[in-house]
Every structure is written in C-alpha cells, then in structure tokens.
C-alpha positions as CSV (number, residue, x, y, z in Angstrom):
1,M,-47.3,-96.7,-75.8
2,D,-48.5,-97.0,-72.2
3,K,-46.4,-94.1,-71.1
4,W,-47.8,-92.0,-74.0
5,F,-51.3,-92.9,-73.1
6,H,-50.9,-91.9,-69.5
7,K,-49.3,-88.6,-70.4
8,Q,-52.5,-87.6,-72.3
9,N,-55.2,-85.4,-70.9
10,K,-58.0,-87.3,-69.2
11,L,-60.5,-86.1,-71.9
12,V,-58.2,-87.5,-74.7
13,Q,-57.8,-90.8,-72.8
14,V,-61.6,-91.2,-72.4
15,L,-62.2,-90.3,-76.1
16,L,-59.7,-92.9,-77.2
17,L,-61.5,-95.5,-75.1
18,L,-65.0,-94.5,-76.2
19,I,-64.6,-94.7,-80.0
20,P,-65.4,-98.4,-80.9
21,F,-62.5,-99.5,-83.2
22,V,-60.0,-97.0,-81.8
23,N,-60.6,-98.2,-78.2
24,W,-59.7,-101.8,-79.2
25,I,-56.4,-100.6,-80.9
26,T,-55.6,-98.4,-77.9
27,E,-56.3,-101.1,-75.4
28,V,-54.2,-103.7,-77.2
29,L,-51.3,-101.3,-77.7
30,V,-51.3,-100.0,-74.1
31,R,-51.9,-103.4,-72.4
32,W,-49.3,-105.3,-74.5
33,S,-46.6,-102.6,-74.1
34,A,-47.2,-102.5,-70.4
35,F,-46.8,-106.3,-70.3
36,L,-43.7,-106.3,-72.4
37,K,-42.1,-103.6,-70.1
38,K,-43.2,-104.8,-66.7
39,G,-44.1,-108.4,-67.2
40,G,-46.4,-110.3,-64.8
41,A,-49.0,-113.0,-65.0
42,L,-52.0,-110.6,-64.4
43,R,-50.8,-108.2,-67.1
44,L,-50.5,-111.2,-69.5
45,V,-54.0,-112.4,-68.7
46,I,-55.5,-108.9,-69.1
47,S,-53.6,-108.4,-72.4
48,L,-55.0,-111.7,-73.8
49,V,-58.6,-110.8,-72.6
50,V,-58.3,-107.3,-74.1
51,T,-57.1,-108.8,-77.4
52,I,-60.3,-110.8,-77.7
53,F,-62.9,-108.6,-75.9
54,G,-61.2,-105.2,-76.3
55,V,-64.2,-103.1,-77.3
56,V,-66.2,-104.0,-74.2
57,I,-63.2,-103.7,-71.9
58,G,-62.4,-100.3,-73.6
59,W,-65.8,-98.9,-72.6
60,L,-65.4,-100.1,-69.0
61,D,-61.9,-98.6,-69.0
62,A,-63.3,-95.3,-70.2
63,I,-65.7,-95.2,-67.2
64,W,-62.9,-96.4,-64.9
65,T,-60.5,-93.7,-66.2
66,L,-63.1,-91.0,-65.6
67,I,-63.5,-92.1,-62.0
68,F,-60.1,-93.2,-60.9
69,N,-57.7,-91.8,-63.6
70,K,-56.2,-95.2,-64.5
71,L,-57.1,-98.3,-66.4
72,I,-58.7,-101.4,-64.8
73,C,-56.2,-103.9,-63.3
74,E,-53.2,-101.6,-63.9
C-alpha cells in the first residue's frame, strides 16, 4: 500500500489525507505496510500512534506532503 500511495499524484495524496475518515484508513494502511516491509522501531511507534491518532496525524501529513512530498517520519 505504501508504494501505491507514493506513486499517486501529489493532489491525490493530499486529498486522501484531508478527508477525515479516509485519511485515517490511508495512514493506517500506508504506515503498517511500510513497517511490515522495512521494519524498524521508529516505524512501529509511528504506526501505533497513527492507529490511535490517525485523523490529526493525517492532516499534518497532508501539509507535510504539500511541502516536502513525503509523509512525516518516513
């Protein structure tokens, strides 16, 4: 899922991260798939935080994606 997300146009990425329930689903799927593929303690912590506070993190990620073209802590 993380590869699919990063292949999308920046506008699509931002829209996926701005819509309230959709951004939580997108964050959870992208973060957990990245953790399962690459591992790492930081990815695990971020995945757990996103699972609980995904909507707020999703909005921050939307802004971060607009500026830097990647998710926070990626």
